[in-house]
N, C-alpha and C positions, 0 to 999 in steps of 0.2 A: 682695472675696474672689474669687480665681480658683483653679481646680482643674483639673488635667489627669489623666486616667485612661487607661491603656493596657490593652486587652483582646486576648488572643491568640485565634487561630482555628486549629484543627487543620489541619496541612498547609500553612499560610501562614507565611512568615518575618515579613512585616510585620504589625504589630498595628493594630487599629482604635484611633484616638485621639480621645478625647472632651475638648474644652476647654469649660469651664463657667465662666461669670462672673456673680456675683450683681450685680443692678442695685438698689442701695439706694433705698428709698422715702424721700420727704421726711419729716422729723421730724413725728411725730404722725399720720402717715398710717395708715389702717386697712386699707389694701389688702393683697393677697397678696404673698408674696416672688416677685419676678420675676427670670428669668435669661436670659442670652444663651448660646447654645451652638453649637458646631460639632462634627460627627463626620467625621473624615478617615480615609481609607484609601489607602495608596500615593500620597500627595500629592494625591488627589482629595477635594475637599470634598463629601461626600454630603449632609449637612444643615447648614444655617445658619439660626438663627432666634432670636427672642426671644418665642416664643409659649408658653413653659412657665412655670408658676407653682406655688407650693405654699402651703398654708395658713400663717398666721403662727405656728402652733404647731409647725411643723417647723424644726429647726435648719438654717440655710442651708449649713453645711459638713458635714452629715451624709451618710452613705452612702445614706440613704433618698432624698435628692434625686436622686442618680446612678441608683439603681435605678428611681425613678419616671419619670425622663426616658428612660432606655433602654427602659422598658416601652412608652412612647409611641412612640419611634423604631423599635422592632422590631415594630410592628404589621405584619401581612401580610394580603393578601387572604383574606377568610374570617373574620378576627378582628373585622371591623367592616364597615360598609357600603361598597360598592364606590366610591361617590362620594368617599370619603375620599382615594382614590388618584388622582383625576382630574387633579390638578395636579402630580403627581410627575414628576420629570425621569427620563430613561432611567437615570442612575446610581442614583436612588432606587428605581426599580423593580427594577433588578438587585440592589441590596442586599436589598430586601424578599424577593425570590424565592430568592436564594442564601445569604444570611448571617443574615438577621433571626432565624430560628427558633432557631439555635444560640446566637447572641450574646445574644439575650433570655434564653434558659435560663441560659447562663453567668453573666450578670450577676446574675440573681435567685437562683441556687442556689450556684454555685461561687465567685464573686467575694467573696461575703460571708464565706467560710471562710478567706480568704487570710491573716488576721492570726494 
């Protein structure tokens, strides 16, 4: 299962694009649902990882997965320990300081109303 979500940002023509791919567990496994993700803006890959997972009780194609991941990606300094950001790239730091607050709000509050 793959999913692509496009999120607008006020004043910018280009949207943030989230690509999310479910990584199926072997049959009979009791581990969490794991995902590979990329967040791209203006052709620049801001985040790329496979360190996001959800409990088995969460449907893998639900909007809850997208909201949970974006909540994780939209953390900003002050939201958690400063050490969390130690390995951030310059693009990730710029995203956290310039775009994360609004995008996190948008996905949690406005995006769910789109239907």
